[in-house]
C-alpha positions, 0 to 999 in steps of 0.5 A: 847590285842594288839589295832587294830587301832595301828596296822593299824598305823604301817602298814601304816607307813612301808617303802618298798624298793622302798622308800630308795633313789637310793644311799641306793638301790644301797649300798644294792644291791651291797651285792647281786651276779649276780644270785640274782641281776637277780632274784631281777630284775624280781620282778618289772619293775622299778627295771630292769633299776637299775639293768641294770644301769653299771655305778650305780650297777655294779659300786658299787658291783665292788667297794664294793668288790675290791674298797679297793684293787685296782682302779675299775676306772682305769682298761682298761683305764676305757674303759671297763663295770663293768659288765665284770670287776666284771666277771673277777675279780671274777674269778682272785680273788682266785689267790690271795696268795701264788702259788708253781710250779709243775714239773722241776722249772727253777727259784724260785718256789714260786709265789705270786700274789696281786692286782695292781692299775689296774691289778693282778701281780704275783711275783717269791718270794725267801729269800734274801742272805744279812743277813736280813728277807728281801725277793726278788721280781722278776716280774712274771706275769702280768694279766689285761684287754685291752679297748676293755675288752680282757683278757691280760696276759704277762709272764717274764721268766727272771724277768727283765721286767718293764712294766708301768701302762700305758702299762698295761692298753692299753694292749700293753706292751713298751718292747721288745717282748723277754722281755715278752711273752703273754700267756694264764692262765687256772684256773682249779678250785680254787688250780691249774692253767696252764700258756701256751703261746699265740701264736696268741698274735702277729698276733691278734695285727697285722691283722693276720700277724706276727710282724715285725716292729721297736721297740724303747727301752731305746733310741735304735732302734731294727730292723726288730723284727720277730714274734714267729717262731713256730707260723707261717706256713712253720717254722718247724725246719724241713721245707726244705724251711726253711733250704735252706733259711738259707743256702742261707742266711749264703753264702749270707752274707759271700760273699756280700758287707757289709757281716760281718755286715748283718752276725751279724744282722743275728745272732742277728736275730737268738738269737732273734729266740731263745729267742722266742722259745715256752714256755713250759707249767707251772702248779702251785698249790696253798698253801692254808691256808698260813695265820694264824687264830685266831683258828690256830695261827702258820698256814701259811708261815714263814721265818727263819734261816735254819741250814746253817744260810741262810734265808728260808722259813717254812710252817705249816700246821694243819691236820684234827685232830688238829696235827701241822707239819712244813716242809721246803720249797725248799733248803736252798741253793737256788738252783733250786729244782724239785717239789718232793723236793719243800716241804720236806716229813719230818717235822722239828717239829710236834704235835699231840697235839695243846694245848698251855700253857698260862702265867703265866708259870712255873719257869722251862718253863721260865728258859727254854726259857731265857737261849736260843739264838735266831737265826735270820739272822741279825749277827746270826753267831755272836750270835753262835759262840760267844754266845752273848745274844740278846736284845729285846727278845719278850714276850712269850703268849703261849708255845706248846710241840713239836717233832723235827727232828734233821736231818732236823733242825740241821744236825750237831746235829745228833748222838750226842744223844741216839735218832739221829733223834727225839727230843723234843722241844718247839714253843714259840709263842710270842705277835706279833703273830710270834713265835720260836722253838727249842730243849729242848737239845740244847741252841737255838730258831729259830725265824721265821717271817711272809712272808706276811701280809694282802695280801702284801709282807713283807720286800721286797728287 
């Protein structure tokens, strides 16, 4: 029987949450969500001030969740509250990863979002064409907070602008308006967002007036940079006043002294107007499960050789009943492709039985693997034409039997067998988590590598 005196002593020695040092309290509370913080604040008057302390509790919450990914104190030049920062980053966190553009894409349709020091950045991603596993990363979208706590997003339609961290922290890019476009990004659930031009950005930065000031860039001065045409009243292309003004300006430039110089300046202004035309809305859909997991080791985006010996992307997905399918992403030529062609409708390989064979393998399986030539970007053509063996072949950890499509993986083999479309093959998974696949009827293995790992792009050109 328990001694009642011992039980009383144990109760007297119990420690409450209030007895912990403040830093321990902050560490514990940082694991809670904002609604849980609000509930906890109602438990005691002593905790109300702690829960409202922006520089302590809300900083701890931001730092615990995103401190290893971005510089918490640098957002908005360090002038915004951490409570606003927590709310904003919570909404933006789902953007991290790969997205594909819907509709008729005017540039590579694959976008990758990642954390920056004090902003979120989205980049267009496409395979390199230099005979390596490299990927080309072009700037696309910057998302940041101004010192006033306002969301400021800039889109780079051409993928050429260079914006420094200082520019993003201030919310004012130090580049010409034609290089980047202020935009709104509207999140629609967890797998869809829309980018639309922010037509009110220029006027909001100038007290409601369109921008009309000189901008200095790379040592030069561009005079009279005018605001967005479609954002100002009375500037419709069909406006009679605008039409008469342009006609008058045209003849004035042709007849007045210095008209040739004025004409050149007018043409430059018209060109800038065209560059500032309203940006069409762009829709993006998230590529979910774009990274492998222990339960789904082949899942995600991969890069490897296409049939024309150029580097391309492959998407491997698991279905609800355990099946696995691999599809090509976009076309191998790198040309602009529509939404319907972005991911091939027909899989390159597939299986309904995702059961791997493990080491040790049979002599037949070992010979099947060791007798093959690995197709990789580095000098892949030499290995095909000269049948040169590759050194440093990866150690195979698992083997998976799959079905394959000649017409998608190796088109030149269509018609060479009694079954011109489908064939049996293997997936060879290597010790480092990557894998290769190939037909039983040929002598090649297409080795695939990671496109991104741990939230970062690999082999960036």
